[in-house]
N, C-alpha and C positions, 0 to 999 in steps of 0.2 A: 662411674655414676656421677657425672657433674656438668658443669658450669658454662658460662660466658657466651659471647660473641655477637653475631650480626643479624641484620634483618633481611627480608626477602628482596625488596627493591629499595633503591636509595631514598626515595621520598618517603616510603613507609618507614624506613629505618630512622629517618630524621624525625618524623612525627612520633613514632614510637618512643624516641629518646625524650621528647619533651614530656611525655607521660611519666617516664621514670623520674625526671628531675622535679616535676611539680609535686609529685606526691611520694617520692621515695621514702620520706618519713611521715608525711601527712597520711600516706596510704600504706606503703609497704612496711617500713619499720614501725610506724604507728600500729599497723595491723598486727605485726608480730608481737609487739608489746601487749597490745590489748588482748590478743588471743592465745599467747604462749601458754597460758594456764587454762584457757576456756575452750579451745578447739577440741571437741570431743571426738574420740575414735568411735568407729562403728564395730559392733560385735561381729564375729565371724559369720553368724547366720544372717544378720541384716546387710552384710557387705554386698551380697549378690544383688540386692535391690538398687544399689548405687551405680550399676554398670549399664552402659549402652554399648551393645556389640553389633557387629555387622550382621545384617539379615542373612539367614541361612546357617547361623552358628548358635551354639549355646555354651554357657559357662557354668561350671559346677565346682563346688568346694571339695578338695581332696584331703587337705590337712590344714590344721590351724592350732593356735595356742589352746591348751598348754602343751600339746604334743611337740610343737615346734615353735621357735621364736627367732627373730632376726635372721631368716634364711637368705643366703645370697647365691647358692648354687645347689644343684642336685644331680643325682645319677640313679638310673634304674638298672640293676644288673640282670644277668641271664636267669637268675633264680627268683625274680619277682621282689627283690629287696629294694626299697627306696632309701638311698643315703642322702642326707641333707646337711649342708655346711651352714653352721650358725656363726655369724660374726657379731658377737655381742659388744666387742670393744670399740667399734666405730662410734665416734670419730677419734677419741683421744686415749682410750684405755689399752695399754699394752701389757696388762698384768697376766694374760693367759686365760681369758674367759671364753675363748673360741671353742666350739665343739663340732663333732660330727654326730648327727642323730641317725639311727636306723629305724625307719618307720615300716609298719606292717598293717595290713588289713586282715584281721583274723576271722571275720564273719562273711567276707566276700561281698559286701554291699557297695564296694567302690570307694570307700572312704577309710582313711587310715585311723586305727583305733589303738595302736600300740606303739610306744616310743621307747627306744633304748639308746643310752648314750654310748655310741660306738667308740668315740675318742674324745678326750678333753685336754685342757691345758694348752690349747693352740692360741697363738697370739692374735693375729688378724687374718684368719684363713679366707681365701678368696675363690677357690675352685676345687673341683673333684673330677676324677675319672676312674672308671673300673680298670684294674690292671692285675693280671695273674689271678691270685687267690684273694686279693685285697683291693685297695684303692690307692690312687695317687692324690695327694692334697697339696695345693699350693698354700704355703704359710710363710710369707717372707721373713727371713731371707732364704727359706728352704723350699725344696720340693720333697715331700715326705711320702714314704710308702707305709701304709698301715694295713695290718692283716690280723684277722681273728683265726687263730689256729686250733682252738678247742671248742668252737661252736657255741659259745655263750653270748654271742652278739656284741662282744667288746674286743677291741684291738689289743692283741698281746704283743705284736711286732710293731715297732716304730723305728724305721730306718730313714736317715737323711740320704736321699738319692742325689740331689744337686744342692749346692749352697753358694752364697755370694751375692744374691740379688739385693738391691737396695731396699731399705725400710724407709720409704718416702711417704708422702701423703697417701693414705690407704687406697684411694681410688685410682692411683697411678702405679700401684705395685703389680708384680707378676700375678697372673690369674688364669683361671679356666683352661686347664690342660685338655687337649683335644686330639684324639687319634685321627690322623689323616688317612685318606685313601691309600697313600703311599707307604703306610706302616710306620711313619714317624709320628712322635708325639709333639704337638705344637703348644707352646705356652704363650699366652697373651702377655705383653710386656711393653713398656715404653721407658723413656728417660725418667730418672728421678726428678721430681719437681722440687725446686729450691724453695724451701719453706722460709718465710720471714718471721713468723710469729711462734712457730713450734719447732725451732731448730733442734732442741735437745731431744724431743720425742721422735721427730721425723726428718732428721738431717743426715741420716746415713746414706752416703752416695753409692754404696755397694762396693764389692770387691771383684776379683776375678771369679768367674763362674766355673766351678769344678765339680767332679765326682769326689766327694771327700774320701771315699775308700780307694781311690785310684790316684795317688800322689803323682804318678808319672803319666796319668791319662790326659785326655783332651782338656784344654783350658781356653776359656773365652775372656777377652780383655774386660776391664772394669765395667761391671753391670751390663755386660753384653753390648756395650756401646749404645745403650738405650734402645735396642731393637728387640723384637721377639726372638724366641729361641725354639729350636726343635732338637729332639734327642731320641736315642734308641737305647734304653738301659741294657737290653740283652747284648747289644753289639758295642756298647760303651762308646757310642758316637755322640757328638755334641756340636751344634752349628748355630751361628747367627743367621737369621733370615733377613731378607732385604727390607722388611717393613716393620712397623710397630702398630700396636693397637692399645686402646685404653682399657676397657673392661668388656671383654667378650670378643669372639671371632667365630667364623663359621665357614664351612665348605659346602658348595652345592654338590649335586649328585656326581658331577664330572670332575670334581677336585678343584674348581675355581675357589680362590681364597678371598673372603670378604672380611673387612675390618671396620672399626668404629672408633670415634672419639667424641668428646662431649658435644661439640657443635656440628660435627660432620657425621651423619648417621649411617653413611655407607660409602666405603671406598674399597678398592681392590688392589691386592698385590699383583701387578701385571707381569713384572719381570723378576725372576728369582735370583737370589744372591750368587749362585755359581756362575751365572752368565755375566754379571757385573764384575765379579772378582777376577775374571780372567783378563780383563783389560783395564788397568788402573788409570790409563790416560783418558778414558771416556768419562766425561763429567756429567753425571746424572744427579740432579738435585733430589729427586724423589722416585722411588720405584713403584709408587701407587698412583691410582687414578680415581679422583672423586667421580661418583657415578650419578648423583642426583641431578635430575633436570629441573628440580624445584629448589635450587640453592643448597649449599652445604648446611647453613643454619636455617633449615626449612621452617616455614610457618606451620604451626600446629593449631589444632582446634579442640582444646580442652573443654570440659563441661563442669569443672570443679566449682563447687559452691563457694567455698572460702579458701582460695589458694594461699599457700605459704610461699612467699618469695623473699629471698635474702639479698644482701647488699649487692653482690656481683652476679646475681642471677638475671638473665635477660628474658623476661616473661614474653610469651607469645611465639617463641621460636624454639626449635630443638636446642637444648642447652645441656642435656645430661644423657645423651644417647648411650645405650649399653645393651648387652645381651643379644646382639644381632644373631638371627637364626634364619638360615635358608630352609624353607619348608620342603621336606622330601618324604613326608609320611604317607602319601598316597591315599589319604582318607578324607580329604576336604572336598568341597564342591569344586567343579571343574576349573572355574576361574582362579581358584587359589591352590590348585593341586600341584602345580609345578611353576618354577620361575618366579616365585615370590619370596620376599624377605620380610621378616618382622623385626622391629627394633623397639626396645623398651625406652620410655621417656619418663622417668620417675618424678622429676620436678613438676611436670605437667600432668601426671597421673593418667597416663595413656600408653597405648601400644600403636605404633605407626606401621603401615604396610606399604610396600612398593612392589611393582612388577619389573622384572629384569628383561631387557630386550638386547639382542646382540648388536654390538657396534664395533666392527673390526676385531681387533685383538681383545677388546674389553666389552663393556656393557653400558647401557643407560638404565637408570632406575627412575620409574615414573609412579606418581600417585595412582592408586586404584580408584580413590574417591576424591573429588576436587576440594570439598570443604568439610570433610568428616574423617574421623580416625577409625581404625578397625575396632579398637576397644578404648573406652574412656570411662572415668568414674567421677561422680560428683564429690567423692570422699577425698579430701586433701591428704589423707594419710596413706592412700593406696600408692605403693612405691614398687612397681614392677622393675626388677633389676636383671633378670635372667629368664631364658626360655629353653625348653627341651622337648624334643620329639619322643613320644613314648611308644611302647610296643603296640599300642592300639592305633597309632597314627595321630593321636591327639597332640595338641600343643599344651605343654605344662608350663604354667607361669609362676615364677618365684616372686612373691610379694614381700619385700622387706618390712613393710608396714610400720613406718615411723612418721612422727610429726615433722621432723626436720631431716632432710637428706643431705644438705650441703655441709661442707667441712667448715669448722670455725675459722680457718685461714681466710675464708672469703665471706665472713659475716661481720655485722656491726657488733661492737663490743657488748652493748646492752643485751643483745639477743643471746650471746654466749653466756652471759651472766644470769640469764632469765631462769635457768634450771630446766629448760625444755630440750636440751641436746639429746637426752636419752629417753624422752617420752616415746613409749611404744616398744622399748627394748624387751618387754615380756610378750610381745605379740609377733605374729607372722603367719602368712597363709600360702598355700600352694593351690592353684586352680587348674582345672582341666578344661580346655577349649576344644570342642569337637563340632562336627556337622550336626545340625538340628535333629536329623534322623539317625544319628549314630547310636549304636547299642551302648549300654553301660559298660564301664571298664571292668574287665574280669581278670586281667593279667596278675593282679595282686595275689590271687589264690592258685592260679593254674599255670604259671610260667615255669617251664622246665627245660629251657634251652641249654642250660649247663649240663644236662644229662643226655642231650641229643647225640646220636651217632654221627660219624663223619658224613655219611650219606645224607642224613637229615640236614646237617649244617650246610652242605654244598647246595642242597635244594633251596635253602634260605638265602643264598647269595643272589637269587633272582627275585626275591620278594619285592613287592611294590613299596614297602616301608623301609627306609634307610636304617631304622633301628635294628631290624633283623639282619640286613646285609652287613652292616658294620660289625655287629657282635659275632655273627657267624665267621666272618673273616678273621677277627681277632682270636676267637677260640680255636680255629683250625691251625693258626700259626702258633698259638700257645702250646697246643698239643704236639706240634711238629708232626702233623698228620701226613707223613710222606707216603703212606700206603694209599692215600686218597688221591695221589697225583693223577692217575689215569682218569678218574672221574672229574677232577678239576680241569684237565685238558679238554674233556668232553664238554663241560660247561662253558669253557672258553670258546668253543666252536658252536655253541647253542644259538641258533639264529632266531629263536622266539623271544629271547630276552637280552637286550643289549646291556642292561645293567648287570645281569648275571655274568655275561662275558667279561665285563669290566672288572668285577670283583674277583672272578676266578683268576684273571691275569695277575692282579696284584697279590692275590693269595699265593699263587705259584711263585711270584717274585719274593714274597716274604718267607717262603719255604726254601728259597734258593734252588728251585726246580723249574724255572721258566726256560724253555728251550728256544734258542735263537730262531729256529725254523718256524715256531709258532708265532714269534714276534713278526717275522717277515710276512706271515700269512695275515695277521690282523692289521698290519699296516695298510692293507687294502680293504679293510672292513667297510661295509656300506654306511655305518654310523660314524659321523664326524667326530663325536666325542671319544669313540674307541680309537680312531686313527690318531687323535691328539695324544691320548694316553699311551698308545703303542709307540709313538715317537719318543716319549719320555722313557719308556722302558728300553727301547733300542739304545738310547743314549747311555744307559747304565752298562750295556753289554758291548759297546764299541771296541774296547781294548781287547777283549777276549774273542770277539766275533766281528772282525773288521769288515767281513762281507756284507754286514747290514748297511754299510754306508751306501752301497750301490742302490739298494732298495729305497733308502731314504731319498736319494737324489731323484728317484723316479716320481716322487710326490710333488715336484716343483709346480705342476699344473693343477694341483688339487683345487676343487671348487670352493672349499670352505676357508674363510679368512683366518679362523683360529687355528686350523690345521697348518696353514702356510706359515703363520706366525711361530708356532711351536717348532716347525721344521727349521725356520731361520735361526731360532735360538740354539737348537741342537747342532746344526751344521757348523756353528762357530767352534766346535770341538774337532772338526775334521779339517786338517791342514793340507788340502790338495787343490790344484788348479780347478778341478771340476767342481769342488765344493764352493770355491770362491766365485766361480762363474754363476752357480745357482743362487748363491747368496745375493749377488748383484741383481740377478734376474728377479728374485723375490722382492728385493728392496724397491726396484722401480715399478713393479706391478702394484704394490701397496704403499707407495711413498707418502701418500697423504695421511697415513696412520703414524702418529709420532712414535708409537711403541715398536713399529716395524723398523723405523730408523734406529732406535736404541738397540734393538736386537741385532741388526746388521752390523752396527759399529762396535758391538761388544766382542766380536771375534778378535782374538789376539793377533791373528795373522793378517788382519785387514791392513792393506797398504794405504795409509792415510792419503799420501800425495797422489797415488795412482787413482784412488777412488774419487778424490776431489776433482781431479782432471776430468774423469768420466762424468761426474755430476755437472760440472760447469759446461761441458760440451753439449748437454741436452737441457740446460737450465731453462725453466719456464717462469718468467716473471709474473705471469698471471696465476700461478699455483703457489700459494704461500709455503707449502710444504718444502719446496726446493730451497727457499731461504733458510728455513729452520735446519734442513739437512746440511747446507753449506756452513751454517754457524756451528753446528755440532762438530763437523770435520775440522774446521779451522780452530775450534777450541782445543781439540786433541793435539793439533800441531803446536799451538801456543803453549800447551801444558808440557809437551814432551820433547820438543825439538830444540836444536841449538840456534844461536843468534843468526847464523848465516841463512838457515832455512826460513826462519821467521821473517828476516829482512827481505828475502827474495819474494816470499808470498805477499808481503806488505807492498813491495814495489809494484807488483802486478795488480794489486787491488786498488792502488791510488792513481794508477796511470789512466788518464781519461781515454775513453773509447770513442773515437770519431764516429759521429752519426748515431751513437747508441747511448742509452741512459746508464748502461752498466749496472743493472739491478742487482747482480750478484756481489758487487764490490763491497757494499755496506755490510751485508751479512758476514763476509770474510773478515772484515775488520772487527765486527762485534764479537765474532767467535774468538779471534785472537785476543781481544780484551778480556774475555772470560777466561781463556786458558792462561793468560799471563798473570791473572790474579792468584793462581795456585802455584805459579813458578817462582822459586826463590831466586830473584835476580841479584846479580852482583852490581854495585854502583858503577855506572858508566858502561855496562855491558851492552846496552842498546843505544849508545850515543848517536850513531848514524841514523837509527830509526827515529829517535826523538826529533832530530832536525827535519827529517822528511815529513813527519806528522805535523809539525808546526806549519810548514809550508802548505800542507794539504788543508789545514784548518782555514787558511785565508784565501787560497787560490783555486781550489778544486771547483769545477762548475756544478757539481751535484751536491745539494744540501745534505742528503743522508750520508754521503761519504765524509763530508766535513764534520758532521756530528759524530760519526763513528770514530774518526781519527781523534777527536777530542776525548772520547771515552777511553781510548787506549792511553792517551796522555794522562788521564786521571788515574790510571793504574801505574804507569812507569815514571811519571813526573816529567818535569822540564829540565833541560840542561841549564847549568849555571853559567851563562855567557851573555855577551852584549846582544846577541841576536834575540835572546829571550826578552830582554828589556825592550828592544825595538818592537817585538811582537806584542808586548803588553800595551805599548803606546798605540799601536795600530788597532788593537782590540778596543781600546777606550774610544778611539775616534769612530770606529764602526758602530759601536753600541749607541752612540749619541746621534748617529746619522739617520734622520727620519726618512730620507729618500730611499734607504735600503729596505729590502724585504724584512718582515718581522722575524723570519727564521734566521736570517743572517745576523740581525742584531742580537737575538737571543743567544745564538752560538757564540758571538763575541763576548757577551756578558758572562757566559759560562766559562769562557777562556780566562777571564780575569780571576776566576776562582781557583785556577791552578796554582796560584801563589796566594799568600795571605792578602785578601783584597781590602784590608783596612784603609789604605790610602784612597780608595775609591768609594768609601762609605757614603759620603755626601752626594756624590754623583749617582750612585745606585739608588739612594733614597728619592732622588728627583725623578727617577723613572717609574716609581710606584704611584702613579696617578691614574685615575680612571680614563684619562685621555689617551694613555698609552695602550697599545694592543696587549691583550691578555698574555701572550707568550713572553713579551718583553717584561711585563710586571712579574710574572712567575720566575723568570730567569734572574731578575734583579733580587727577588726575595731569596732564591737559592744561593746566590753569590754572597749576599749579605749574611746569610746564615753560616757561611764558611769562615767568617771572621771569628776567631776563637775566644770570644768574650760575650758580653750581653748586649752588644750594639743592636743586633737585629731585634731582640726582645723589647728593648726600650722604645725603638722606633715603632714597632707594631702596636704597642700599647698607646702610644701617642696618637696614632692614626687609625685606631680600630674602627671608629664610627664611619670612616670614609672607605673602608675596605669592603669590596664586594664579596658575596658568598664564596665564590671559588678561591679568591685570594685569602679569605679568612680560613678556609679549610687547610690550605697549604701553610698559612702562617702558624696555625696551632701546632703543626708538625715541627716547626723550628724550635718550639719550647721543649720538646720531648728529648732532645739530645744531650742536655746537660742539667745537672741538679740545680745549679744556680738559676738557670732559665725556668725550670719548673717552679722554683720558689717565686719568681716574678709572676708566673701565670696564676699561682694560687693567691698571691697578693691581689691580682686583678679580680679574681673571683670573689674574694672577701669584700672588696670595695664595690662590687657590682659593675665594674667597668667592662667585664666580659661575662656574658650569661653562660651558665653551664650547658645550655642547649646548643651552644656553638662547638662543643667538644664531642666528637663521635664516641659511640659506645666502646670500641676497642681501646681508644685512648683514655677514656674514663677508667677502664679496667687497669691499664698500665699505671695510671696515677694512683689509684687506690691500692695497688699492689707493689708500690715502691719499696726497695730494700731499706732506704733511709727511714727510720722510725718517725721522725718529725714530719717529713714530707708525706708519708703514708697516712699518718693520723690526721694531718691537716686536710688532705684530699678527701678522706672518708667523711670528715666532719662537714666539709663544704658540699660535697656531691650527694651526701645523704640528706642534706638540707634540714638538719635536725632542728634548727632554731626557727624555722618558718612556721608561722601561726596562721591558721585560717582567718580570713577577714570576716567581718560581721555577717555578711550575706551567707558565706559558706557555713559559718557556725549556726546560723538560723535554719539552714537547710539540712543539718545533720540528721534530723528526724526522718528525712526521706529515705535514708539508708535502711531503716527498719520497716519501710512500707513495701507492700507487694505491688509491683507494677504490672500493667497489661501491655504486652508487646504489640498487640493489634492497635490499641489506642496510641501507643508510643510511635508507631509508624506515621500516624497523622501528625503528631507533634513534630516529628523529624521533618516531614514534608513542608510543614508550615514555617519552621524556624531555622532549619539547618540546610535543607536542600538548595537554598538560594546560593550557597557557597561551597557545599561539600557533596561528594559522591560516596557511594559504598561499593567498592570493587568495580569502579568505572560506570556505575549506573545510579539511577534515582537521585539526580541532582546536577548541579553546575560544578564544573572543574575550576575551582578557584583556590579554596583552601585545601589542606591535606585530605587525602582519601581516608575515610573512616572504616575501611575494611577490616582493620586489625583491632579495633577498639573492643571487640568481643573478648579479647584476652586481658583487658584491664580490670582492675578492681573498681567497683562502683564509685568509691571515693575519688579516684583519679579522674574519671569521666566528669563527674559533677564539678570538681574543682576547676577544670578547664572550661567548662560551659559558663560557670558563674564568674570566673576571674581569669580571662584569657591573657591578661598582661602579666600575670604572676610569673610565668615562664613561657617565653615565646618560642615556638617551634622554629628551629634553624631553617631559614629559607622562606619563612612566612611572616617576617616582620616588614613594616612599612618603611619605604625609602623616599627621600626627597631629592630629586635631581634638578639642579639649576643649569640651564643651558647658556651658551655664550650669548644668545640674543636676549637674555633676561627672563625667558619663560621658565616655569616650574612645573614639573610633572611628579605625581606621587603614585605609588603602587608597590606591589611586591616584585622582586626581580625574578621573572619567570625563567629566563634563559640568559646565558652569556656566550658570546662568541669572541674570537680574538679582536674583532673590530666593532662590536655593537653590544648593547644591552636591550633586552625586551622587558618592559614593565606591563603588568596586568592589574587592573583595579576590579573592585567588587561588582561594577556594572558590566563587566565583560569586555571593557575597552582595552585593547592591546596597542602599546606604543613601542616602536623600535627606534632606538636612539644611537646614532654613530658616536663612538667614543671621542672622536675629534671634536664633536659639538658639545661635550660636557664641560661645564665650567667647574662645578663642584657636585659632590654626591655625599649624602649623609644618611645614616640609619636613624630613624626617629625614636627607636626604642619602644614602639607600640606594636601590638599584634594587629594583623589585618582583620581579626575577628572582633566584632563589636562587643562592648560591655553592656550590661544591663538586661541580659536575656531573662533574668529572674522576673522582670516586670511583664514578660510576655507568656510566662507559664507558671502555674501554681505548683505546689509541692507534689500533688498527685500526678500532674502532667510530667514533672521531672522524673518521678518514679517510673512512669510509663515509658519515657524516653530512654531511661537507663535499661529497662527491660528489653526494649527493642534493639538498642545498640549492642547489648551483650548477648542476646539470644537470636537476633536476626528474624527473618520473616517466618 
């Protein structure tokens, strides 16, 4: 449920940042102080009037306080019971206030009216799942099994099933147990977050994950290595999966696995752990794929009247994504009935929806509506955190309903002390979202699936609603319904329901009654999703039924890319020449899909050298995928091979190819560099290679090869001999030779950084002038930063006003590497020599989350801008904030006063200043402050510059673009001037905003109120 990160486009992110800095306490923290005790909550009955929902849907209240409070998860069992997990202790109370409530509707009106405490004494419970005769509850450090064995509605059995998980920051703990199509239980989980301020309460890093009743049973390393976990209690199995998720995860109807983190609202586990585990030489940084085509930290469109935003919250973008749910209830309007995912965004008081579209082995997630959310509330206390598909196909929304959802770790101290942390802990709601014409919910009184016969359960395997399919499959396996095997086989061959066939197959597998002949049959099923799952099932039976391998090989020409991808993953377990041939065939057919490359290389029997030779033989320089494939293969060789093999490959890669550019050579070297990073090298082990690489850096005709050779040297180092010193002198000469190409000079400068470049500090500083090409300046800055002291920081602070925007951005990075440099950066912020707007949002977060108490507190004080006071004009206009504006009139005010320099999402004005498309997410105080006093904090990239030319002329404007050899300035009249860097004598930032002051003289207070209404509400 939380925090941070970035904006949709770079310029939007920069403009958005100056809003944060101008009023992070004038508006955000000030607003929290002002409203901590006055922001009123809505009653449960009135809450419905605060919602705007997608046309074609309705929202109804199912449960509310006092029956339930602080709900974070729920489950509806086969008997019509609704279990709700209450986490009262969030954010800081570990005293055991957590509960599970059992809710019932006794009169059949579709609304819960009876509440029983099923279990209590839980610490910070985070999820629930129906299992056997009871429920599984995640309550770190444990996974608990709770059961009522006497029918009084209260748990009499409380067993610890798993233990050892970290008790970290609550929103990062294990959560949401979920039964997969494959009969494994998946637990959402990620690495323990290192807390700086609450180490005593939430500093537990976790232990080995174990079944406490099985001392000799399976064991996962400390906190499951920060990844999610799957287990099967009946079979005493326990595994780490290849991905991690923050709060929530979901499967679609075919078993594709989707995950979420605070700023990334949808990503997919594309390759599973067993495939990666079989080849440790394959270096894969991430087993997941971000799916959003509208950025990871996507822009959102809240309608909240008085939003609550804390210190490290990034308003206007997804920052607290959780509760991801792939809809498979079968009861929504056609556009939403399949292939859509819902994500809760509690900080912005909304639910976001995406449509999934196939993209090779994975998917793309796209907005269904360009500038509108599926559900949004004007109520700042509406905090959706989880969602659930019910027996009626409706989407049930769990509303935590709190004033503050962020954790104190990321809040200003005064907000923590305000007493508002637990405002709303006695409240909570559960809503039902259904199609407008949907019938009222009746399952509360008439649900009897638990008493169904085996035949009835098998029929439900083909239901349109995944709730019935999932629960029917679970119950059949729970019962060990072996007598139903013939009927299950018949369902697995039922051509009228592909989903019925799917669940019948996995039910048979769960009963250990799936016949290999049936697998072979469904491997040719007309439905691609069935074939994909059939391959997974065949994989499980290869050892006992090796004849399945021949049928698998016959799928090499399958028309569906996801089927071919799964086949490639599975064939990695078959070590035969025929399987190797088909794997190579599949690889080259879909080589442009990066996951196909990973799957092909995951096979333990893959002959790295042989495959690399085959790839190089048909290398296509105009297809980038070949370069990435070569890099992966070379990385495997660098990671696993001996010195002789590595040296031979390197010799081949650096040898010039007469008449050809040798496009494959640089990727080979880049791959070797990556692989060698993970290889424990013995000093002197690659001495011959070092000398060869030094020569390559200076003599090879291809720039990419020279650069890649340098990258390997940055990993393995330079030999300590006279040749190295001669090379350093040669690099110094090349760096200063203006007749050479800028890329050659930049590479020579980087070479100087292979040793401590302190002796070259003065020379490097002389290269950081606007007359020099941009790559040369950036290389000089990188190499200066390699001096292990504060030299680079002192120089940057001296020259700050003359550094162009691109150099400034890189320069800020150099401060972040050492505490003493950070201290100098904070000094500059205090003195006003550097404006906070020059520091990007992620870096602001890093500064305000420093482990050093003094640095962290200084950064928070500076970046929250607590001491900033509104000027007289802003104070005079404070009454505007209580006035009602007219957005129609506000559009006229905008066109007259703002459109001359600004646009709104690329329209309605002149492209000079920042686009105002995301201002709708700002508080009114922030918009007004920037209109009335634009120089109070200048948006990075929109300050005025003065450029003096060698001929004495002077040009002023904002720097619109930079290239290696030129700057382009733009002024408010629309005049654009491009200046060659070699013609620049001096360049200096004027410290003034390009936006003129004095706009209050052109609009009265009512007009200001109208403008605010227009900018916040749009047309």
